[in-house]
N, CA and C of each residue as an Amber inpcrd file, in Angstrom:
protein
   711
 167.5470000 125.4080000 162.3250000 166.5680000 125.6920000 161.6440000
 165.3340000 125.0300000 161.2980000 163.8330000 125.4690000 161.6480000
 162.6320000 124.7470000 161.9780000 162.5750000 124.1080000 160.4320000
 161.7340000 122.6560000 160.8960000 161.9420000 121.6430000 159.3770000
 160.6190000 122.6750000 158.4860000 160.7260000 122.6310000 157.4620000
 159.6090000 123.4230000 156.2810000 158.2810000 122.3010000 155.7340000
 157.6720000 122.8870000 155.4400000 156.5390000 122.2650000 155.2460000
 156.2470000 122.0680000 153.7010000 155.7980000 120.1160000 153.3590000
 155.8560000 119.5490000 152.1460000 155.0210000 120.4160000 151.4100000
 154.8130000 120.4760000 150.3480000 153.5020000 120.7700000 149.4170000
 153.5280000 120.4510000 148.4330000 152.4270000 119.3350000 148.1010000
 152.1440000 119.0960000 146.7100000 150.8540000 119.1400000 146.3340000
 150.8300000 119.5710000 144.6010000 149.2700000 120.0470000 144.0170000
 149.1920000 117.9950000 143.3570000 147.8230000 118.2480000 143.7070000
 147.1140000 116.8510000 143.6490000 145.9610000 117.1190000 142.6680000
 145.9040000 116.4230000 141.9270000 144.7260000 116.6680000 140.7100000
 143.4280000 116.0230000 141.2470000 142.2850000 116.5760000 141.0130000
 140.9750000 115.5760000 141.1680000 140.9150000 114.1100000 140.7410000
 140.3500000 113.7610000 141.4060000 139.3830000 112.4450000 141.0400000
 140.5750000 111.3870000 141.1140000 141.7820000 111.3100000 141.0700000
 142.5800000 110.1710000 140.9920000 142.4780000 108.8320000 142.2980000
 142.8340000 107.8460000 142.3250000 143.0000000 107.2420000 143.4640000
 144.1380000 107.3740000 143.8520000 145.4740000 107.7320000 142.8850000
 146.9460000 107.9580000 143.1820000 147.5510000 107.2350000 144.3790000
 147.9470000 105.9560000 143.8850000 148.5260000 104.9020000 144.3890000
 150.0310000 105.3080000 144.5120000 150.4190000 106.6310000 143.5610000
 151.9360000 106.6720000 143.6450000 151.9490000 107.9020000 145.0310000
 151.1250000 108.5640000 144.7880000 150.9820000 109.5810000 145.9320000
 151.0930000 108.8110000 147.4890000 150.5410000 107.7100000 147.3840000
 150.4990000 106.8370000 148.7810000 151.8610000 106.7580000 149.2280000
 152.7980000 106.3990000 148.0690000 154.1300000 105.7470000 148.3790000
 154.9170000 107.0450000 148.3480000 154.5700000 107.9570000 147.5200000
 155.4440000 109.1370000 147.9160000 155.6060000 109.7320000 149.3530000
 154.0100000 109.8910000 149.9780000 153.9710000 110.2400000 151.0470000
 154.7590000 109.0760000 152.2510000 154.8840000 107.9400000 151.9080000
 155.6100000 107.0160000 152.8810000 157.1140000 107.2260000 152.8390000
 157.6220000 107.7410000 151.5350000 158.9060000 108.1760000 151.0330000
 159.4690000 109.3240000 152.2300000 158.6430000 109.8860000 152.1810000
 158.6500000 111.7140000 153.0450000 158.5380000 111.4910000 154.2660000
 158.0600000 110.6740000 154.4020000 157.9350000 110.5540000 156.2790000
 158.7800000 109.4050000 156.5080000 159.4080000 109.1120000 155.5940000
 160.5420000 108.0410000 156.1700000 162.0560000 108.8050000 155.8760000
 162.0920000 109.4230000 155.0810000 163.2040000 109.9770000 154.3270000
 163.6000000 111.8680000 154.3570000 162.1800000 112.0530000 154.7510000
 162.7910000 114.0690000 154.4220000 161.7840000 114.6540000 155.8280000
 162.4150000 115.3470000 156.1720000 162.2450000 115.8670000 157.6660000
 161.4330000 117.1540000 157.2660000 160.4440000 117.0030000 157.8570000
 159.4320000 118.3100000 157.2330000 158.4330000 118.4150000 158.6060000
 157.6140000 119.6160000 158.4800000 156.7820000 119.8130000 159.9340000
 154.9870000 119.4270000 159.5560000 154.6770000 119.7070000 158.3010000
 153.4400000 119.1180000 157.8340000 153.5730000 118.6850000 156.2450000
 152.3790000 118.2070000 156.0180000 152.4360000 118.0960000 154.2790000
 150.6780000 118.4000000 154.1330000 151.1060000 119.4980000 152.9330000
 149.8920000 120.2650000 152.5030000 149.7300000 119.1760000 150.9850000
 148.1510000 118.9780000 150.9580000 147.7030000 118.6070000 149.3130000
 146.9730000 119.8370000 148.9200000 147.4480000 120.1010000 147.9150000
 146.2820000 121.0810000 147.4140000 145.8450000 120.9440000 146.1130000
 144.2310000 121.1430000 146.0140000 143.5830000 120.9660000 145.1910000
 142.6990000 119.5170000 145.8690000 143.1600000 118.7950000 145.6320000
 142.3420000 117.3790000 146.1100000 142.6200000 116.5080000 146.7470000
 141.7250000 115.7390000 147.4360000 142.6250000 115.1840000 148.9080000
 141.9230000 113.6400000 148.8090000 142.7130000 112.7090000 148.5550000
 142.5640000 111.2730000 148.5570000 141.1830000 111.0410000 149.4660000
 140.5390000 110.5640000 149.5690000 139.7700000 109.7730000 151.0870000
 140.5880000 108.9850000 151.7060000 141.5530000 108.4740000 151.3430000
 142.6840000 107.5480000 152.1110000 143.4800000 108.2970000 153.1150000
 143.6300000 109.4380000 152.5340000 144.8230000 110.5490000 153.0820000
 144.3600000 111.1210000 154.7670000 145.0780000 110.9110000 155.1230000
 144.9220000 110.9570000 156.6360000 145.8790000 112.0490000 157.0950000
 145.6330000 112.8660000 158.4620000 147.2340000 113.6630000 159.0250000
 147.5400000 114.5790000 158.3980000 147.1440000 114.8550000 157.0970000
 147.5570000 116.0700000 155.8440000 147.0270000 116.9960000 156.0970000
 146.9400000 118.2310000 156.0790000 146.5380000 119.4600000 155.8630000
 145.9570000 119.6320000 153.9290000 144.9450000 120.5700000 154.2620000
 144.5030000 120.2410000 152.4680000 143.8950000 121.9110000 152.4510000
 144.4080000 122.1150000 150.9680000 144.2100000 123.8740000 150.5430000
 143.4330000 123.0830000 149.3850000 141.7540000 123.1690000 149.4810000
 141.1000000 123.0860000 148.2100000 141.3090000 124.1260000 147.2070000
 141.5220000 123.8370000 145.8650000 141.5870000 124.7400000 144.7440000
 140.3400000 124.6600000 143.5330000 140.1490000 125.0910000 143.0200000
 139.0600000 125.0510000 141.6500000 140.3290000 124.4090000 140.4210000
 140.2320000 123.5180000 140.2390000 140.7490000 123.1030000 138.8050000
 139.7740000 123.0110000 137.8110000 140.2900000 123.9020000 136.8030000
 139.4910000 124.1010000 135.7850000 139.1780000 123.2340000 134.8920000
 140.4000000 122.4180000 134.7730000 140.5310000 121.2550000 134.2260000
 141.2880000 121.8580000 132.4370000 141.1110000 122.9590000 132.3220000
 141.8990000 123.3010000 131.2340000 143.1410000 122.6690000 130.4150000
 144.0680000 123.0020000 131.6320000 145.8450000 122.4810000 131.8050000
 146.4640000 122.2510000 132.7050000 146.8190000 121.3570000 132.9850000
 147.4210000 120.7260000 134.4620000 148.3610000 122.2390000 135.1640000
 148.7370000 122.7020000 134.2450000 149.7980000 123.8650000 134.1860000
 149.3380000 125.0170000 135.0010000 148.4970000 125.3280000 134.1340000
 147.1810000 126.3750000 135.1980000 146.8860000 125.6600000 136.3700000
 146.4290000 124.6330000 136.9500000 146.0230000 124.1650000 138.0710000
 147.0430000 124.0500000 138.9450000 148.2400000 123.6310000 138.5350000
 149.5270000 123.8160000 139.2490000 149.7020000 125.2820000 139.7610000
 149.6960000 126.3080000 138.9210000 150.1040000 127.5530000 139.0470000
 148.9390000 127.8890000 139.9310000 147.5810000 127.6120000 139.9640000
 146.8140000 127.8150000 140.9190000 147.1120000 127.7410000 142.4670000
 147.4380000 126.2860000 142.4200000 147.7030000 125.7560000 143.6900000
 149.2410000 126.4320000 144.1190000 149.7730000 126.5500000 143.6810000
 150.7590000 127.6750000 143.9260000 150.7040000 128.8620000 144.8910000
 150.0130000 129.6460000 144.0540000 149.3300000 130.6780000 144.5690000
 149.1010000 130.4770000 145.9030000 147.7500000 129.5650000 145.8510000
 147.0530000 129.6870000 146.9960000 148.1590000 129.1770000 148.2500000
 149.1250000 128.1600000 148.1770000 150.1030000 127.8430000 148.6260000
 150.8840000 129.0920000 149.4660000 151.2260000 130.0570000 148.6210000
 151.9980000 130.9240000 148.8000000 151.2440000 132.2270000 149.9180000
 150.0810000 131.8710000 149.4070000 148.8770000 133.4730000 150.3070000
 148.9850000 132.4840000 151.6710000 148.9880000 131.1220000 151.7170000
 147.6900000 130.8020000 153.0000000 149.2280000 131.1620000 154.1230000
 148.5660000 131.5920000 155.0280000 149.3380000 132.0590000 156.2220000
 150.1650000 131.0900000 156.8710000 149.3150000 129.6640000 157.0870000
 150.0590000 128.6650000 157.6000000 150.9810000 127.8750000 157.4950000
 151.3850000 127.7520000 155.8590000 152.1390000 126.9840000 155.2170000
 153.5580000 128.3170000 156.1110000 154.5650000 127.2310000 156.0850000
 156.0090000 127.8780000 156.0850000 156.3670000 128.7130000 155.0650000
 157.1440000 129.8200000 155.4020000 157.6080000 130.7160000 154.5140000
 158.6020000 129.9430000 153.9500000 159.6030000 129.0300000 153.8860000
 159.9570000 128.1690000 152.5690000 159.6420000 126.6130000 153.0640000
 158.9480000 126.0620000 151.9390000 158.7630000 125.2280000 151.8660000
 159.2710000 123.9920000 150.8360000 158.9010000 123.0290000 150.5200000
 159.4880000 121.8110000 149.9650000 158.4020000 121.6190000 148.7770000
 158.6760000 122.1940000 147.7410000 157.9470000 121.5050000 146.4660000
 157.7130000 120.3020000 145.9840000 156.8840000 119.6460000 146.1530000
 156.6790000 118.4890000 145.1420000 155.4970000 117.7870000 144.1510000
 155.7780000 116.6480000 143.5280000 154.8860000 116.2370000 142.7730000
 154.3640000 115.2420000 143.6570000 153.4610000 114.2860000 143.3810000
 152.7510000 113.4210000 143.6920000 153.5400000 112.1970000 143.2960000
 154.7160000 112.4850000 142.5070000 155.5080000 110.6890000 141.8820000
 157.1600000 111.5100000 142.3300000 156.9020000 111.8430000 143.4490000
 158.4750000 112.4200000 143.9260000 158.4920000 111.1730000 144.5440000
 159.7520000 110.5470000 144.8190000 160.3140000 109.6540000 145.9010000
 161.4570000 109.5440000 146.4420000 161.7140000 109.8250000 147.6080000
 162.9530000 110.0370000 148.1570000 163.4630000 108.7050000 149.0120000
 164.4770000 108.2120000 148.1950000 164.6990000 106.8410000 148.7280000
 165.7590000 107.0510000 149.8830000 166.5510000 108.0180000 150.0930000
 167.7410000 107.8790000 151.1660000 167.3160000 109.1450000 152.0230000
 168.1110000 109.4230000 152.9730000 167.2830000 109.7450000 154.1800000
 168.2970000 111.3030000 153.6850000 167.6810000 112.5570000 153.7670000
 167.7550000 113.9750000 153.4840000 167.7640000 114.6830000 155.1080000
 168.6800000 114.9260000 155.6360000 168.4800000 115.9410000 156.8350000
 168.0740000 117.0000000 156.4180000 168.7240000 117.9210000 155.5170000
 168.5940000 118.9000000 154.9190000 168.3790000 119.0210000 153.0820000
 167.2660000 118.9330000 152.6400000 166.9150000 119.2090000 151.1830000
 167.8130000 119.8020000 150.2680000 168.6630000 119.5730000 149.8730000
 169.5960000 120.2620000 148.6090000 168.6800000 121.0880000 147.9010000
 169.7750000 121.6970000 146.9930000 168.7800000 122.5740000 145.7700000
 169.4930000 121.6990000 144.6420000 168.7270000 121.3130000 143.7640000
 169.3930000 121.1150000 142.5980000 168.8540000 121.6910000 141.3720000
 169.6950000 121.3450000 140.3800000 169.1200000 122.0670000 138.9310000
 169.6910000 121.2130000 137.5920000 169.2940000 121.2530000 136.3890000
 169.1510000 120.4160000 135.5720000 170.0890000 120.5990000 134.4290000
 170.8910000 122.0190000 134.7610000 171.6140000 122.6130000 133.9060000
 171.2410000 124.1030000 133.2290000 171.6780000 124.0950000 132.1830000
 171.1960000 125.3590000 131.3370000 169.7710000 125.1280000 130.6110000
 168.9920000 125.9300000 130.3020000 167.6350000 125.5030000 129.8660000
 168.0620000 125.5990000 128.2090000 168.9000000 126.0320000 127.7070000
 169.4420000 125.5800000 125.9440000 169.3760000 123.8610000 126.4130000
 170.0060000 123.6090000 126.7410000 170.2930000 122.1920000 126.7130000
 169.1960000 121.0110000 127.2860000 168.3310000 121.7320000 127.9350000
 167.0490000 120.6990000 128.1250000 166.2600000 121.0350000 127.0740000
 166.3900000 122.5250000 126.6440000 165.4180000 122.3480000 125.3900000
 165.5480000 121.5800000 124.1960000 167.0910000 121.6600000 123.8610000
 167.4150000 120.6460000 122.7600000 167.0270000 119.2490000 122.6850000
 167.0050000 119.1430000 124.2620000 166.8470000 117.4580000 124.8280000
 165.0130000 117.4650000 124.0630000 164.1470000 118.1390000 124.6570000
 162.8290000 118.1040000 124.5990000 162.2080000 118.4870000 123.4180000
 163.3920000 119.2270000 122.0560000 162.9410000 119.4950000 120.9650000
 162.6480000 117.9220000 119.9580000 163.3530000 117.3940000 120.4600000
 163.6540000 115.8440000 119.9870000 162.4930000 114.8320000 120.1270000
 161.9160000 115.4160000 121.0460000 161.0230000 114.7270000 121.2240000
 158.9710000 114.9770000 121.1560000 159.4240000 116.4580000 120.5960000
 158.1420000 117.0010000 120.1120000 157.0550000 117.1430000 121.1820000
 157.1320000 117.6460000 122.2950000 156.7980000 117.6530000 123.5300000
 156.2250000 119.3890000 123.4370000 155.2220000 119.2650000 122.7550000
 154.4610000 120.7820000 122.3390000 154.1010000 121.7460000 123.2960000
 153.1500000 121.6470000 124.1450000 153.0350000 122.8030000 125.3920000
 154.1900000 122.5360000 125.8250000 154.6220000 121.7680000 126.3510000
 155.8000000 121.6670000 127.4960000 157.3000000 122.5540000 127.0720000
 157.3980000 122.5980000 125.7600000 158.3190000 122.7790000 125.1820000
 158.3170000 124.5980000 124.8190000 157.0640000 124.1560000 124.5020000
 156.5690000 126.0880000 123.9040000 156.6260000 126.6470000 125.5690000
 156.3750000 126.2390000 126.8610000 156.3300000 126.7010000 127.9270000
 157.8410000 127.0740000 128.5400000 158.8610000 126.3520000 128.0610000
 160.0100000 126.1700000 127.9640000 160.7580000 127.3510000 127.8170000
 160.5780000 127.7250000 126.4180000 161.0080000 128.4720000 125.4990000
 160.5070000 129.9580000 125.9930000 159.5040000 129.9690000 126.3190000
 158.4770000 131.5370000 126.7550000 159.3820000 131.5840000 128.1110000
 159.0100000 130.4190000 129.0990000 160.0870000 131.0950000 130.1800000
 161.1580000 131.3880000 130.1390000 162.2450000 130.6460000 129.2260000
 163.5850000 131.1070000 128.8490000 163.5730000 132.4960000 128.3950000
 162.6930000 133.4620000 127.3140000 163.1100000 134.0300000 126.5730000
 162.7270000 135.6510000 127.4590000 161.6970000 134.9780000 128.8000000
 161.1210000 136.0620000 129.3740000 162.3950000 136.1720000 130.5310000
 163.1950000 135.1710000 130.9510000 164.3820000 135.1360000 132.1630000
 165.1510000 136.3400000 131.2100000 165.6310000 135.7920000 129.6590000
 166.3660000 136.3820000 129.3100000 165.9690000 137.8920000 129.2690000
 165.0640000 138.6620000 128.7610000 164.3520000 139.7810000 128.7380000
 164.6820000 140.6150000 130.1140000 164.7200000 139.7750000 131.3780000
 165.2800000 140.3920000 132.4540000 166.6510000 140.1930000 133.0500000
 167.6410000 139.6600000 131.7660000 169.0510000 140.1220000 132.3900000
 169.4330000 138.5140000 132.5790000 168.7890000 137.0510000 132.2910000
 169.2710000 136.0930000 132.7770000 169.9600000 135.2830000 131.6390000
 171.2720000 135.7550000 131.2390000 171.2870000 135.1270000 129.8870000
 171.3470000 133.7480000 129.3060000 171.7350000 133.4660000 130.2500000
 171.7670000 131.7090000 130.4960000 171.0810000 130.9500000 130.9780000
 169.7730000 131.3240000 131.7380000 169.1270000 130.7200000 132.4750000
 169.0910000 129.4470000 132.8460000 169.0010000 129.1860000 134.1990000
 168.9870000 127.3620000 134.5830000 167.8170000 126.6590000 134.7050000
 167.6980000 125.3530000 134.2850000 166.1090000 124.9540000 134.1920000
 166.2470000 124.2170000 135.7600000 165.3000000 124.0620000 136.6880000
 165.0420000 123.8650000 137.8710000 163.9540000 122.3940000 137.5400000
 163.4190000 122.2620000 136.4590000 162.3880000 121.0570000 136.2660000
 162.5430000 119.6480000 136.1750000 163.1560000 119.7240000 137.8960000
 163.7500000 118.4410000 137.9120000 162.4500000 117.5200000 138.5620000
 162.6470000 116.1160000 138.8950000 161.1140000 115.1750000 139.4620000
 162.2610000 115.2440000 141.2040000 162.5710000 116.2300000 141.6710000
 163.0440000 116.0120000 143.0830000 162.4560000 117.2960000 143.8730000
 162.0670000 116.6960000 145.4660000 161.6760000 118.2100000 145.9180000
 162.6830000 119.6230000 145.7680000 161.8960000 120.7630000 145.7430000
 162.8310000 122.2160000 145.7390000 162.4780000 122.2850000 146.5860000
 163.0480000 123.0770000 147.3000000 162.9780000 124.2190000 148.4750000
 162.5260000 125.9310000 148.0000000 161.3910000 125.9520000 148.3690000
 160.8020000 127.4770000 147.9430000 160.3180000 128.1470000 148.8850000
 160.8470000 129.4430000 148.8430000 160.4860000 130.6570000 149.3640000
 158.9700000 131.4420000 149.0740000 158.0380000 131.3130000 149.8520000
 156.6540000 131.9580000 149.7250000 156.8140000 132.9900000 148.7860000
 157.5170000 134.4010000 149.3670000 157.9360000 135.4680000 148.6160000
 158.5980000 135.3420000 147.0680000 159.6070000 134.7830000 147.2830000
 159.8680000 134.3580000 145.7860000 158.9700000 133.7760000 144.7040000
 158.2930000 133.1130000 145.1860000 158.1050000 132.1600000 144.1020000
 156.1330000 132.8470000 143.8880000 155.8220000 133.6040000 144.5300000
 154.6840000 134.8340000 144.3080000 155.4660000 135.7510000 143.1730000
 156.3030000 136.1170000 143.6830000 157.0940000 137.1920000 142.6400000
 157.0380000 136.2740000 141.4600000 157.7520000 135.4820000 141.3870000
 158.3770000 134.5580000 139.9140000 156.4180000 134.2690000 139.0710000
 155.3470000 134.3180000 139.4170000 154.1730000 133.9550000 139.5290000
 153.2900000 135.2220000 138.9020000 153.5800000 136.4100000 139.5110000
 153.4200000 137.8680000 138.9690000 154.0290000 137.2830000 137.7850000
 155.4070000 137.6470000 137.5980000 156.3470000 137.9530000 136.4780000
 155.6570000 137.2020000 135.1900000 155.4100000 136.0120000 135.4560000
 155.2040000 135.1870000 134.6510000 153.6890000 134.6620000 134.7530000
 152.6440000 135.5250000 135.1070000 151.4770000 135.5120000 134.9270000
 150.8800000 135.4480000 133.4920000 151.4640000 136.1090000 132.4100000
 151.0990000 136.1650000 130.9810000 151.0930000 134.4550000 130.5290000
 151.9970000 133.8760000 131.0360000 152.5510000 132.7610000 130.2810000
 151.4970000 131.5260000 130.4530000 150.7100000 130.8160000 129.4110000
 149.9440000 129.9580000 129.5490000 150.8110000 128.5530000 130.2560000
 152.0220000 128.4530000 129.8430000 152.6350000 127.4520000 130.7910000
 154.1690000 127.6640000 130.9660000 153.7870000 128.5930000 132.4670000
 155.0220000 128.9210000 132.8610000 155.6710000 128.0130000 133.4130000
 156.8880000 127.5810000 133.3330000 157.4050000 126.7730000 134.2490000
 157.9430000 127.6400000 135.3140000 157.3190000 127.1650000 136.2900000
 157.5710000 127.8890000 137.3830000 158.7380000 127.8380000 138.3170000
 159.1610000 126.5780000 138.4330000 160.6410000 126.2040000 139.2810000
 161.6090000 126.6610000 138.8570000 161.5370000 126.8580000 137.1650000
 162.6020000 127.2970000 136.5920000 162.3960000 129.1490000 137.0480000
 161.4360000 129.8300000 136.7750000 161.1550000 130.7010000 136.9090000
 161.7960000 131.4370000 138.2200000 161.0980000 130.5100000 139.2960000
 161.5420000 130.9650000 140.7540000 163.2990000 131.0150000 141.0900000
 163.4080000 129.9430000 140.7150000 165.0220000 129.3400000 140.5910000
 165.9340000 130.7120000 140.3790000 166.0110000 131.1470000 139.0420000
 166.5710000 132.0780000 138.3030000 166.1740000 133.1980000 139.0510000
 165.2230000 134.0290000 139.4170000 164.7720000 134.8160000 139.7160000
 165.5630000 135.4950000 140.7310000 165.4870000 134.4380000 142.0250000
 165.6990000 134.1550000 143.3330000 167.0660000 133.5360000 143.6110000
 167.8160000 133.4250000 142.4140000 169.5260000 133.0560000 142.4710000
 169.5180000 131.7700000 143.6040000 169.3040000 131.1340000 143.4770000
 169.2230000 129.9460000 144.5090000 170.0980000 128.9690000 144.1370000
 170.5410000 129.3190000 143.0540000 172.1780000 128.2300000 142.7590000
 171.9150000 126.6330000 142.5550000 172.4460000 125.7200000 143.4530000
 172.5380000 124.8320000 143.5510000 173.1720000 123.4830000 142.8870000
 172.9610000 122.5570000 142.9390000 173.9270000 121.2090000 141.8340000
 173.5820000 121.0690000 140.8920000 173.9950000 120.7360000 140.0300000
 173.4510000 120.4100000 138.7830000 173.3150000 118.5630000 138.7900000
 172.3320000 117.8530000 138.5250000 171.9330000 116.1880000 138.4390000
 171.4450000 116.3430000 137.0380000 170.9640000 114.9850000 136.7020000
 170.1070000 114.1390000 136.1010000 168.4930000 114.1960000 136.5210000
 167.6040000 114.7510000 135.5590000 166.5480000 114.3370000 136.0320000
 166.2680000 112.5690000 136.4390000 165.5210000 112.2450000 137.2890000
 165.4120000 110.8910000 137.9810000 163.8800000 110.1410000 137.5080000
 163.2430000 111.1500000 136.5080000 162.1710000 110.3600000 136.4270000
 162.6840000 109.0430000 135.1630000 161.5670000 108.0150000 135.5770000
 162.2000000 106.8080000 134.7520000 160.5320000 106.1040000 133.9790000
 160.7480000 106.4530000 132.6610000 159.8310000 106.5120000 131.5630000
 159.4450000 104.5670000 131.1770000 160.2020000 104.1420000 131.4230000
 159.9600000 102.6470000 131.0420000 159.9710000 101.4770000 132.4400000
 159.4800000 100.6090000 131.6230000 158.9260000  99.0640000 132.4140000
 160.2760000  98.2990000 132.9190000 161.0440000  98.9880000 131.9260000
 162.6860000  97.4880000 132.5170000 163.1750000  98.0260000 133.8060000
 164.0070000  97.0550000 133.5100000 164.9060000  96.7620000 135.1950000
 165.8690000  97.8630000 135.1280000 166.5510000  98.6190000 134.2300000
 167.6730000  99.5040000 133.8080000 167.1650000 100.7420000 134.6860000
 167.3540000 100.9810000 136.1890000 167.4030000 102.0940000 136.5940000
 168.4270000 101.8370000 137.8700000 168.7050000 103.2460000 138.4600000
 169.5510000 103.3200000 139.8300000 168.9460000 102.9750000 140.8910000
 169.0170000 101.8310000 141.3690000 168.6850000 101.2470000 142.7510000
 169.3340000 101.8760000 143.9460000 170.1280000 102.7720000 143.9120000
 170.9900000 103.2890000 144.7410000 170.9150000 104.7030000 145.0460000
 169.8200000 105.2350000 143.6920000 169.5010000 106.6650000 143.7440000
 168.6970000 107.2940000 144.9360000 169.4490000 108.3910000 145.2130000
 168.4320000 108.8220000 146.7900000 167.0120000 109.3760000 145.9060000
 166.9650000 109.3200000 144.7540000 165.3920000 110.0920000 144.5020000
 165.3950000 109.5590000 143.4350000 163.3610000 109.1680000 143.2150000
 163.0230000 108.3080000 142.0450000 161.9280000 109.0430000 141.1930000
 161.3140000 109.2140000 140.4970000 160.2480000 109.5550000 140.2310000
 159.7890000 108.7560000 138.8960000 158.3870000 108.4250000 138.4220000
 157.8330000 107.7320000 137.5960000 156.7060000 108.2910000 136.6230000
 156.5120000 107.8900000 135.6970000 155.5370000 107.6200000 134.8370000
 153.9950000 106.9310000 135.6180000 152.9200000 107.4490000 135.5670000
 151.9980000 106.2990000 135.8010000 152.0060000 104.8230000 135.3930000
 152.3180000 104.5880000 134.2310000 152.7160000 103.2660000 133.4960000
 153.8080000 102.6110000 134.1400000 154.8050000 103.3030000 134.4020000
 156.1510000 102.4470000 134.9890000 155.7730000 102.2340000 136.3280000
 155.1530000 102.9360000 137.2660000 154.9450000 102.9770000 138.5350000
 153.7040000 101.6420000 138.5920000 153.0430000 101.2740000 137.9280000
 151.7670000 100.1340000 138.0870000 152.5290000  99.4010000 137.4380000
 153.3760000  99.3390000 136.3630000 153.6450000  98.0570000 135.4700000
 155.2340000  97.8310000 135.7300000 156.1130000  98.8130000 135.7990000
 157.5520000  98.3830000 135.4880000 158.4020000  98.1530000 136.6040000
 159.5790000  98.1950000 136.6270000 160.2400000  97.3720000 137.6710000
 160.5100000  98.4350000 138.7500000 160.6420000  99.5960000 138.0550000
 160.7590000 101.2840000 139.1070000 159.5350000 101.0380000 140.1180000
 158.6210000 100.8330000 139.8200000 157.3220000 100.5510000 140.6390000
 157.0230000  99.5550000 141.5940000 157.5410000  98.7470000 141.1570000
 157.6350000  97.6840000 142.1790000 158.7920000  97.6600000 143.2710000
 159.9480000  98.1770000 142.6040000 160.8730000  98.5070000 143.9430000
 160.6310000  99.2370000 144.5210000 159.7110000 100.6960000 144.1790000
 159.3830000 101.5040000 145.2050000 158.3260000 100.9120000 146.3220000
 157.2800000 100.0140000 145.7370000 156.5240000  99.4570000 146.6220000
 156.9470000  98.4820000 147.3590000 158.1330000  97.4890000 147.1610000
 158.6770000  96.8310000 148.2350000 159.5910000  97.6140000 149.0630000
 160.6120000  98.6040000 148.3800000 161.1790000  99.8490000 149.2740000
 160.1550000 100.3540000 150.2960000 158.9640000 100.6700000 150.3290000
 158.0310000 101.0060000 150.8990000 156.8980000 100.2650000 151.6290000
 156.8090000  99.2930000 151.7960000 155.8600000  98.5030000 152.2230000
 154.7120000  98.5710000 153.2940000 155.1420000  99.3180000 154.2000000
 154.6880000  99.1120000 155.5460000 153.6870000 100.7550000 155.4320000
 152.9580000 100.5050000 155.7830000 151.6400000 102.0580000 155.9880000
 152.7720000 103.0330000 156.5350000 152.3390000 104.5730000 156.3140000
 152.8860000 105.7030000 156.8260000 151.8300000 106.5700000 157.4880000
 152.3450000 107.3000000 158.3320000 151.1050000 108.0550000 159.1470000
 150.2360000 108.8900000 158.1790000 150.0030000 109.3640000 156.7180000
 149.4450000 110.0030000 156.1240000 148.2990000 108.7910000 155.8930000
 147.8850000 107.7190000 155.7890000 147.1180000 107.0850000 155.6810000
 146.3490000 106.3210000 156.3330000 145.0080000 105.8760000 155.7990000
 144.3700000 105.2330000 156.6480000 144.5990000 103.6610000 156.8540000
 144.1300000 103.2080000 157.3940000 144.9010000 101.5120000 157.6180000
 143.7150000 100.6790000 157.1400000 143.0400000 100.9920000 156.2080000
 141.2930000  99.9030000 155.6860000 141.9010000  99.2530000 155.1340000
 143.1940000  98.5610000 154.7470000 143.4460000  97.4860000 154.0960000
 144.9210000  97.2260000 154.1280000 145.2690000  96.1500000 154.1630000
 146.8020000  95.9160000 154.3590000 147.5890000  96.1130000 153.1610000
 148.9680000  96.6570000 153.4640000 149.7120000  97.1850000 152.0270000
 151.3520000  96.6420000 152.2970000
């Protein structure tokens, strides 16, 4: 089977050093055909495809939904692609990207309910309720910080069905409607600066602060010190 494209929404105006290292990690460890930056392309990025989108600025969720629609409607993107964020780091070679999920939405909801994450939690609940109304009585969450294999047709269907939601959990809507299954895993997002994280993990993800100031960010930068094929060589790294 031909290698899939990698697709990543990118917000406007950021220098985005995390994206630089994510691209290095994908070049090293995630077989693919092309990389598509959707939305903004940093001036240092080279050798990538670009789909400009209008970013209204009201919410990141609507911007990423618009990005996904643009990707799925673009004729040159592979029919199956890998949906990434700009802070997904692939630390171990993946010949074929597996499908992972986070377990039942009800369990993920219980976790976020203790953190008071307003809009995200509301979107989780509304997406869950919509899936239940469609016959998925115990839907699974695919809101992990790892690449997700996605089909264009399946994602378009998920976006259409969930178009009335302000904060659509696109990965979960897609994964349940398409019946993609997968293997359960814990999320790999590192929120803190401390040295306690799994250095043998196949995947890592960060927050802006943990990437810039934390031990995990230092570890990622040291792992991928050499420039990759998707960046200019104007300054050494």
